[in-house]
C-alpha positions in Angstrom: 2.9 -29.7 10.4 5.6 -29.2 7.6 3.6 -28.5 4.2 5.4 -28.5 1.0 3.6 -26.8 -1.8 4.6 -26.9 -5.3 3.0 -24.1 -7.7 4.6 -23.3 -11.2 2.8 -20.2 -12.0 1.3 -17.0 -11.0 -2.6 -18.4 -10.5 -0.9 -21.2 -8.7 1.0 -18.6 -6.5 -2.1 -16.6 -5.7 -4.0 -19.9 -4.8 -1.3 -21.2 -2.9 -0.9 -18.2 -0.9 -4.6 -17.8 0.0 -4.4 -21.8 1.1 -1.1 -20.8 3.6 -3.1 -18.3 5.1 -6.1 -20.6 5.4 -3.8 -23.7 7.0 -2.1 -21.4 9.5 -5.5 -20.3 10.8 -6.1 -24.3 11.8 -2.5 -25.0 12.3 -0.8 -22.4 13.9 2.4 -24.1 14.3 2.8 -24.9 10.6 5.7 -24.5 8.4 6.1 -24.1 4.8 8.2 -24.5 2.4 7.5 -23.8 -1.6 7.6 -23.5 -5.1 5.6 -20.7 -6.4 6.3 -16.6 -6.3 5.9 -13.7 -3.9 2.8 -14.1 -2.8 3.2 -17.4 -1.1 6.5 -16.3 0.1 4.6 -13.4 1.6 2.4 -15.4 3.1 4.9 -17.1 5.1 6.7 -19.9 2.9 10.0 -20.0 2.5 10.7 -19.9 -1.5 12.6 -22.7 -2.9 12.1 -21.7 -6.6 10.2 -18.8 -8.2 7.6 -19.8 -10.7 9.3 -17.6 -13.4 11.9 -20.1 -13.7 10.0 -22.9 -14.2 6.9 -21.5 -16.7 7.4 -22.8 -20.0 4.1 -22.6 -22.5 3.5 -24.6 -25.7 4.4 -27.9 -26.4 7.3 -26.9 -28.8 8.7 -24.8 -25.9 8.5 -27.3 -23.4 10.1 -29.8 -25.4 13.3 -26.9 -26.0 13.4 -26.4 -22.1 13.4 -30.2 -21.2 17.1 -30.1 -19.9 16.1 -27.4 -17.5 12.7 -29.1 -16.5 14.7 -32.1 -15.6 17.2 -30.4 -13.8 14.3 -28.5 -11.7 12.7 -32.3 -11.2 15.8 -33.8 -9.9 16.4 -31.0 -7.4 12.9 -30.8 -6.3 13.3 -34.7 -5.2 16.4 -34.2 -3.4 15.0 -30.9 -1.5 11.6 -32.9 -0.7 13.7 -35.7 0.6 16.0 -33.1 2.9 13.0 -31.4 4.1 11.2 -34.7 4.9 7.6 -33.1 4.7 4.5 -34.3 6.5 2.5 -33.8 3.3 3.1 -32.4 -0.3 0.6 -30.3 -1.7 0.4 -29.9 -5.7 -1.4 -27.2 -7.3 -2.1 -27.4 -10.6 1.1 -27.6 -13.1 0.6 -31.1 -14.2 3.5 -31.4 -16.3 5.9 -31.2 -13.4 3.7 -32.0 -10.6 2.5 -35.6 -12.0 6.1 -36.8 -12.1 6.5 -35.6 -8.5 3.3 -37.3 -7.5 4.5 -40.6 -9.2 7.9 -40.1 -7.5 7.1 -39.0 -4.0 4.4 -42.2 -3.9 7.2 -44.6 -4.2 8.8 -42.8 -1.2 6.2 -42.9 1.0 5.1 -39.3 1.0 1.2 -38.5 1.6 0.1 -36.3 -1.4 -2.4 -33.9 -2.1 -3.8 -32.5 -5.4 -5.5 -28.8 -4.5 -6.8 -27.6 -8.1 -6.7 -30.4 -10.7 -4.8 -31.0 -13.8 -7.4 -30.4 -16.9 -7.4 -34.2 -17.6 -11.1 -34.0 -19.1 -9.3 -31.8 -21.9 -6.5 -33.7 -22.9 -4.0 -36.7 -21.7 -7.1 -38.1 -20.0 -5.4 -41.4 -19.9 -3.3 -40.1 -16.9 -5.8 -40.3 -14.5 -5.2 -44.1 -13.8 -1.9 -42.9 -12.5 -3.4 -40.2 -10.3 -5.5 -42.3 -8.7 -2.8 -44.7 -7.7 -0.2 -41.8 -6.5 -2.9 -39.2 -5.0 -4.2 -39.1 -1.6 -7.0 -36.5 -2.1 -7.8 -34.8 -5.0 -9.3 -31.7 -4.3 -11.3 -29.8 -7.9 -12.8 -26.5 -8.2 -14.7 -26.7 -11.2 -18.3 -27.1 -10.7 -18.2 -30.0 -13.4 -15.2 -32.1 -12.0 -16.2 -33.8 -9.5 -19.0 -35.5 -11.5 -16.3 -36.3 -14.1 -14.3 -38.2 -11.9 -17.1 -39.9 -10.2 -18.9 -41.1 -13.3 -15.8 -41.6 -15.4 -13.5 -43.0 -13.0 -15.7 -43.7 -10.1 -13.1 -41.7 -8.0 -14.5 -39.4 -5.0 -12.6 -36.1 -5.1 -13.7 -32.9 -2.9 -15.2 -29.8 -4.6 -14.1 -26.9 -2.8 -15.8 -24.1 -4.7 -13.4 -21.9 -7.3 -10.8 -19.9 -4.8 -11.5 -16.8 -6.9 -15.2 -16.4 -6.8 -15.5 -15.6 -2.6 -12.1 -13.3 -2.7 -13.4 -11.2 -6.0 -16.6 -10.9 -4.1 -15.1 -9.8 -0.6 -12.7 -7.3 -2.7 -15.3 -5.7 -4.7 -17.4 -5.5 -1.2 -14.7 -4.0 0.9 -12.0 -1.9 -1.5 -12.3 2.2 -2.2 -11.6 2.6 -5.6 -8.6 4.7 -6.3 -8.8 6.6 -10.1 -6.3 5.4 -12.4 -7.4 7.5 -15.5 -9.5 10.3 -16.5 -10.6 8.7 -19.6 -12.4 5.3 -19.6 -10.1 2.3 -19.6 -9.4 -0.4 -21.2 -7.4 -3.4 -19.9 -4.5 -5.3 -21.3 -3.6 -8.5 -19.3 -1.7 -10.4 -21.9 0.0 -13.2 -19.8 2.5 -13.4 -17.1 5.2 -15.3 -19.0 7.4 -13.1 -21.8 7.3 -15.1 -24.2 3.2 -15.2 -24.5 3.3 -11.4 -23.5 5.5 -10.9 -26.9 3.2 -12.9 -29.3 -0.3 -11.1 -27.6 0.7 -7.7 -26.5 1.9 -6.4 -29.8 -1.2 -7.1 -31.3 -3.4 -5.5 -28.3 -1.3 -2.0 -28.9 -1.7 -2.4 -32.5 -5.8 -2.0 -31.3 -5.2 0.9 -29.2 -4.2 3.3 -31.7 -8.0 2.9 -33.1 -9.2 4.2 -30.1 -7.7 7.2 -29.1 -10.5 8.3 -26.7 -9.7 5.3 -24.2 -6.7 4.8 -22.0 -5.3 1.4 -22.2 -3.5 -0.2 -19.3 -1.4 -3.0 -19.2 -1.1 -5.1 -16.1 2.1 -6.0 -15.6 2.9 -10.0 -14.9 4.4 -10.3 -11.2 8.4 -10.8 -11.5 8.4 -8.9 -14.9 11.0 -6.2 -15.3 8.9 -3.0 -15.9 11.8 -2.1 -18.2 10.5 -5.2 -20.6 7.1 -3.1 -20.8 8.4 0.3 -21.7 10.0 -1.0 -24.7 7.1 -2.4 -26.2 4.7 0.5 -25.0 6.9 3.5 -26.2 5.2 4.2 -29.2 1.7 4.3 -27.9 0.3 7.8 -26.3 -3.0 6.1 -25.1 -0.9 3.5 -23.3 0.2 2.8 -20.2 1.1 -0.2 -17.3 0.0 -0.7 -14.0 2.1 -3.0 -11.5 0.3 -4.9 -8.6 -3.0 -3.4 -9.1 -4.9 -5.8 -11.4 -8.2 -5.8 -9.3 -8.3 -2.2 -9.1 -7.4 -2.1 -12.9 -10.5 -4.5 -13.7 -12.7 -2.5 -11.2 -12.5 0.6 -13.2 -12.0 -1.3 -17.0 -15.0 -1.0 -19.3 -13.6 -3.5 -21.6 -10.8 -5.8 -21.3 -8.4 -8.0 -23.5 -7.0 -11.2 -22.1 -4.9 -13.9 -22.7 -6.8 -17.2 -22.1 -6.2 -19.0 -18.5 -7.2 -17.7 -14.8 -7.4 -14.0 -16.0 -10.2 -14.6 -18.2 -12.3 -15.7 -15.2 -11.1 -13.1 -12.9 -12.4 -10.6 -15.7 -15.5 -12.0 -15.9 -16.0 -12.2 -11.9 -15.5 -8.4 -12.2 -18.1 -7.6 -14.5 -16.0 -6.6 -17.3 -17.0 -7.4 -20.8 -13.7 -9.0 -22.3 -12.1 -10.9 -25.9 -10.1 -13.6 -25.0 -7.0 -14.0 -26.8 -4.5 -17.0 -27.5 -1.9 -17.5 -30.1 1.1 -20.0 -29.8 3.9 -21.1 -31.8 2.9 -22.7 -35.1 4.1 -26.2 -34.0 2.7 -25.8 -30.3 -0.6 -25.0 -31.9 -0.9 -28.0 -34.3 0.1 -30.0 -31.9 -2.4 -28.6 -29.5 -5.0 -28.9 -31.7 -4.7 -32.6 -32.2 -4.5 -33.6 -28.5 -6.8 -31.3 -26.7 -10.4 -32.1 -26.6 -12.4 -28.9 -25.6 -15.1 -26.9 -27.0 -13.5 -23.8 -25.6 -10.5 -22.3 -24.2 -11.5 -19.9 -21.5 -12.4 -20.6 -18.1 -15.9 -18.5 -18.3 -17.1 -20.5 -21.5 -16.1 -23.6 -20.4 -17.8 -23.2 -16.7 -20.9 -21.9 -18.5 -20.7 -24.3 -21.2 -21.5 -21.9 -23.8 -20.0 -19.0 -25.8 -20.3 -16.3 -23.6 -17.3 -14.4 -24.1 -15.3 -14.4 -27.7 -12.5 -16.2 -28.2 -10.0 -15.4 -30.7 -7.4 -17.9 -31.5 -4.1 -18.4 -33.6 -5.0 -16.3 -36.5 -8.3 -15.3 -35.9 -6.2 -12.8 -33.3 -5.2 -10.6 -35.0 -5.9 -6.5 -35.2 -8.4 -6.6 -37.4 -10.6 -9.2 -35.4 -9.9 -7.6 -32.2 -10.9 -4.1 -33.1 -14.0 -5.7 -34.5 -14.4 -7.4 -31.3 -13.3 -4.4 -28.9 -15.6 -2.0 -30.8 -18.4 -4.1 -30.2 -18.3 -4.5 -26.3 -17.8 -0.4 -25.8 -20.4 0.4 -27.8 -23.1 -2.2 -28.3 -25.4 -1.7 -25.4 -27.3 -4.9 -26.3 -24.0 -6.9 -26.1 -23.0 -5.5 -22.8 -26.2 -6.9 -21.3 -25.8 -10.1 -22.9 -22.7 -10.8 -21.0 -23.5 -9.4 -18.1 -26.3 -11.7 -17.9 -23.7 -14.8 -18.7 -21.4 -13.1 -15.8 -24.6 -13.1 -13.3 -25.1 -16.9 -13.8 -21.1 -17.7 -13.6 -21.0 -15.8 -10.3 -23.9 -17.8 -8.9 -22.2 -21.0 -10.0 -19.0 -20.5 -8.4 -19.9 -18.4 -5.1 -20.3 -19.9 -2.1 -21.1 -19.5 1.6 -17.4 -20.5 2.5 -14.4 -19.5 1.0 -12.6 -22.3 -0.7 -8.9 -21.8 0.6 -10.8 -22.6 3.7 -13.0 -25.7 2.8 -9.0 -26.9 1.4 -7.3 -26.1 4.7 -10.1 -28.1 6.5 -10.1 -31.4 3.9 -6.2 -31.2 4.3 -5.4 -30.9 8.0 -8.7 -33.3 8.5 -7.1 -35.9 5.9 -3.6 -35.3 8.2 -5.4 -36.5 11.3 -6.9 -39.8 10.0 
């Protein structure tokens, strides 16, 4: 079978790479062509476009980059027609992927969506088009299956969350390579330059208040280390680590984390965290009027309660961040409360079979029909 996979950011690259590995176990003759990143390429896919050339964060930023987005859409459609895959697998990244789904459906392509767009948060009316264009929808959050069934009468497949089993296995098998003699605070400021430039300077300002700790920045895949050198040069107790984020989280006593998949990874490693979000003024004002969710972090969304502190927009400043970090580091009762919530989260997400394996079996069985 020929598989065409499209992911538009670092988390999609991770999930896509694990899906490729799982598909190869069932379909040894499989051929993969993808939009993704280094991990999908290393798993054996031919990389057409790297996500670092695709990812634009925020409403205003997307609007400014519309010509590039439209060129990418045009090129993607042309490449799909030339490749003539047996199936197109779309991973999250809805602004781009739903346009491809609508177009590809008209071309008679089979379309599978792995990791649903968060339509329950905003632009819910997209589901009508999705039901028409997507042949198989797979979801990874526990509440999504019931959401689609009760609200839209759409039977979707729940695979479990891919990260839960991956991280559980990692913690069981990996050996620790000590990163610092000091206790560590991990900084995960995001995967895109524009979001890093908004969040990392605030995180770095806070680091100077904790000289007894070593702050370590997780370098985003595909970004030049010189980019970080320029930002970190003034801070004596801050370094960076590239390609070893899970090792970093294994050893961290606390973490400052940008909203997104990293919040869930941090929780599954049991690291107390402060979730940070700051966008452009225009993007934030648009978003707060369109997005209908109580929380921005996956941890809180899945648990449906404020298990981790979220500092959003103007609340995300050095004073608030220092206060929250100090509480996580020094308040033992707070740390115990966080760990209790994290245990509940893991119990919800951990399954006997890994999510990529379930997804791969679902895809192959669907294609055999």
